[in-house]
N, C-alpha and C positions, 0 to 999 in steps of 0.2 A: 566307293571305298568306305567302309564303315568307320565311324568316328572312334576316337580313342576311348577305351573303356575307363571310366572313372572309378578309383578305389573307394572314394567316399563322396558321392555326389551331393551337391547342395540340395537341401530339402525343399527349397522354394523353386528355383529355376531348373534344377536337374541338368544344367548344362556346364557347370564348372565344379572344380574340386572344392569341397568345404574346407575352410581354414579357421573358422570361428565357431565356438559353441556358446549359444546364448539362449537362456530359458529352455533348455533341453532340445534346442534346434541347432543342427549343424548347417551353417550357411557359408556361402562364398563371400568374397570381399564386397562385391557390389550389392548383394542382397543384405549383407550385414549393415552396410552404410544406409541402405534404404530403410531397413527395419528400425535402426536407431534414430535416423532422421525423422521418420514418421511420428515417433513419440514426441519429438520437439515441435513438429509441424502442427500437431493437434492442439498444442497449448499456445501457439502463436498465430493460429489461423485468423483470429479476430483482427489482428493487426495486418495480416497479409491481405485480407479481403476488405480492409477499411476503404471507404470511398469518401473523398473530401468534397465539399461543396464546390461548384464551378468557380474558378478564379481564386480559390484559397490554396495555400501551400499544403503539402502532405503533412500528416501528423508526425510527431517525433517521439521516439522511444529512446531511453537511455540504457546502455549496457555497461555496468562497472566492470572493468577488466583488471585483474591482478596479474595476468600473464601466467597464472597457474593452469593446471590441466583443465579443470571444469570450465572456467570462464573463457579460455582460449577455444575449446571445442564448441562452446555455445556461440561464440562470435563466428566461427567458421560455418556452423550450421545455419544460423540466422542470415548471414551474409549470402550464403549459397541460395537460400530461398528468395531473398530479396533480389538477387541478380537474375535468377530464373524468371521471376515474375515480371521484371522490367523488360525482359527480352521478348515477352509475349505481346502481340498487338491487342489493343482494346482491353487490357487487363486493368483491374482496379488500381488506384493510385498507390495503395499500400502505405508505407511509412518511410520516414528518413531515420537512419540509425546514427545516434551519437554514442561515442565510446569515451568513457572517463577512466583515466588511469591515475590512481593515487600513488605517488612515488613511494615504493616500498621502503627506501632508505629513510624516509621521513617518519615512518611508523616504527621501524625497528633498526637499530644501529647495526645489527648483524646481517641485515638484508642489503645486498649490493644495489646500487642504482641501476636503472634499466639501460642506461647508455644509449645505444643506437636502436633500441627496440622500437621506439616510437616511429622513427623514420622507416624502419622495415615494415611495420604494421600499415603505415600509410601507403606503402608501395603494394603490399599484398591485398589490401582491402580499400581500393580507391573510392568506392561509392559511400563509404562511411566517413564520419567526421570524428577526429581524435583530439582529445585534450588531456594534458598531463598536469596535475596539480600536486603540491605538497600538502601534507595533512594540516599544516598551520594556515592554509588558505581558508580554513573554516572560520577564522576570525574575520576575514573580509566578507565572506558570503553569509555568515551568521553573526552580525555585529554584537548581538546580546551575549554571546558566549564569553567575551572578555570580562564581563562583570559577574558571570555565573561561576566561573572556575575558582576564583579566590574564595567565594563564600562556601563552595562545595569542599574545597581542600582544607579550609580551616587555618590554624596557626602555623602549620608546617610550610605554608607557601607565602613568599614575600610578594605581595600584590602591589607594593608602592614603588617598585623600581621601574620608572618610566623609560629608562635607557635600554631596556631589553627589546630586542627585535621580536616579531611574532614567533619566529622559530624558537628563540631563547625563552620566550614567555611560556610556550607550550612545553618545552623540555623541562623547565623549572617546575611547572605544574605536575607533570608526569613523575618527576623525581620525588615529589612530595607524597606519592602514593606507594606505600611499602608492600601492600598485599598484591600478590600476583593476580589473584582473581579480580580484585577491584581494578587494577591497571588494565587488564585485558577487557573488562567490562566497559570501562570508560573509553578505551580506544575504539571499541565497537560502536559505542554511542556517537563518538566524534566522527567516525568514518561515515556512519549513516546520515548524520546531520549534514555533513559536507556533500554527500551524494544527492540527498534530497534537495538541498539548496541549489546545487548546480542544475538539477533537473528542472526546478521551477524557474530559474533564471533563463533557461533555454526553452521554456514553454513545452517541455515534454509532458505527455499525458500519462506516461507509465514508465516503470523501471523493470527490466528483466534481469534476474540474478542468476549467476552461474553456480548454483548449489546443487550437488548431486543428492541422490536419495540418502546415502549414508551421512553426508554432511548435514542434511536437514534433520536427520535423526539425532545426531550429536548436538545440534543447536537446540532441538526440542528439549532434550534431557538437561542440558546446561541452563537453559532459560528458566525451567521450572526450579532447578536447584538454586538459582540466583534470585528468585522472587519475581521473575519477569514472565510468569505463566500467562498473565493477561494479554501479553503482546503476541502470543502464538498465533492468534487469528489473522495477523498480517505479517509476522516475522518469518513464518514458515509456510504460510498458506496463500493461495492466489486470491486476489480481491483488492478492494479499496482499503486504504490505510488512513490513520488519523492525520496524515500530512496532505490529504487531498490528491494523492497520486495512487495509481494502481501498482501493486507489486505482483509480479509473476515469476514463477520458478519452473521454466520449461524442462529442466533436467530432473525433475522430481521423480520420474519413473525409471531413472537409470543409475546404475552403481558406478563407482569410481573405476573398477576394473573394465567395465564396458566402455567407458569413455576413453580409457587408455587404448583399448583395441581400436576404437575409432580414430584416435590420433595417430596410431601406427600406420593407418591407411593413407595418410597424407603427409608427404615430405615437407610441405610448406609450414606445417605446424611444429616440426622438430626444433627449429632454431628460434621459435617464439615462446614455447612453453618453458617456464622456469620451474623446475621441480621443487616441491616443498621440502625443506630440510626435515629429515625424520627426527622424531624425538628420541634422544638417547635413552637407552634402557638403564643407564647409570643414574639418571635423575630421580631423586626421591619423590615419591608420590606427593608428599606434603609440600614440595616446591613447585608443583604443577598448578596452573590455574584450573578452575572447574571446566573451562572450555577445552583446555588441553587434555584433561583427564577423560572427559566424555568422548572426545575425538579419538583418543587412544583406545578406549573401550569399544567404541563402535567399529573402529578399523579392525580390531582383532576379532571381535565376535561376529561382525558382519560377514567376514569371509566364511565363517562356519555356519551361521544361521541368517542368511540374507533376508529370508521371509520375515523373521522377527523384527529386523530393523525397518523393513518396509511397513510393517504394521504400526510402528511408532509414528512414522510420518503420516500414514493414512489416517490414523486416529486423530492426530493433531489437526489435520486438514478438515476434520468434521466439526471442530469446535466452533461455537458461535460467540460473537462479541458479547461482552457483559451488557446486561440490560439495566444496570444501576444508573441512576441519574447523574448528571454532571452540569455544573454551571459554566462550563467552558474553560475552567482553570486547567492550565497545562503545566507539566513538569518543567522546571527551569532548565534542567540539563538535557533530558532526552526528548522533550517537546511532545510527549504523549499526554492524552487527557487523564486527569486525576478523578477517579470516581469512587464513591462509596454510597452508602444508603442515604447520606445527607447531601451528597453531591460535591463535597469538598474534602480535602485531605485533613485529617484530624491531627493538627499539630500539637494539641494539648497532650497527646500521648507520646510525642516525640519532641521534647523541649530543645533538643540539640539540633533540630533541623534548621538550616540557615534561611530557607525560603521555601517556596512551594516546590517540594520534591515528591516524586512518586515513591512508593514503598521500596522498589528495587534500588533506585538511586540513593535513597536515604540510608539504606542498610549497607551500601557499598562504600560509604564515605570513610576516609582515613580515621582511624581510631574507633570505628564502629564495626568494621568488617573483620 
């Protein structure tokens, strides 16, 4: 008996009805998942094939999870690869996966706490290790931050109130920053410092980030606008960072819409993903941070011209680290190396700088931004 004739056969297997269109190819569900997963596999293969010395534990990588679309999809993809590898006899040791969740309610008061999400994640992904921390845990993992923030904030921040808890201390500091762009920039710095410190404490050799192609394009444009262009060689690119850890972006070849299609294929992701709250069209542009403005621009234009946004990310990925000398001085806030032709930050040109701050952190200080 002849098989059922397909109205729109999958262009790969020719055995099932095509349900997705990706890169001008009509694919069925299984072929779509395989196509998208392969793009991530290519960028994590060095971890998958990693062989540990006899008698030593597997290497560890860290995945920061926001429970948003991209990081949740990345967790599912990497976990699937890890599970398949461990099911094969005589396969390389591979890696152990640590997942760090920073409580969203500790970053934004408008974000609800995750509630039972952590327990659900542990049930769905039992081979991974999960940890949830508030943002103010950065004071514990990065002890020097407690002394840096008052000097950065200036007179608008009461640094002498010893009765404040770490959370209250952080809330008071953030309240002293009136600029939306500076507040978002400092939040990003604190989140990165917390994640890096956690990775080092747990002896992870690398961090994999759940940033899609359009998210990386928005970050590229925002970083340049904020004066953080020198950090693009590790902030949006694969490779070693000033923190002594590898940063990898396995989703860099995939768009948000493609990740959403992938998530729709797996029911177990439905109750894990917390959709990002859309920016209201009623918000004045001047009230948006640079990060929000660039994300809005990329989201709207990326749907029309996806190739243009891809070129932004690909171009940034070709950049090389500065060859300017450094004496090892690091920014007191973001912990990146401070470089110029003399190897140190020229504070004579910035008398208001409270300590060794890089150009981007100095210009974002309250009263200067």
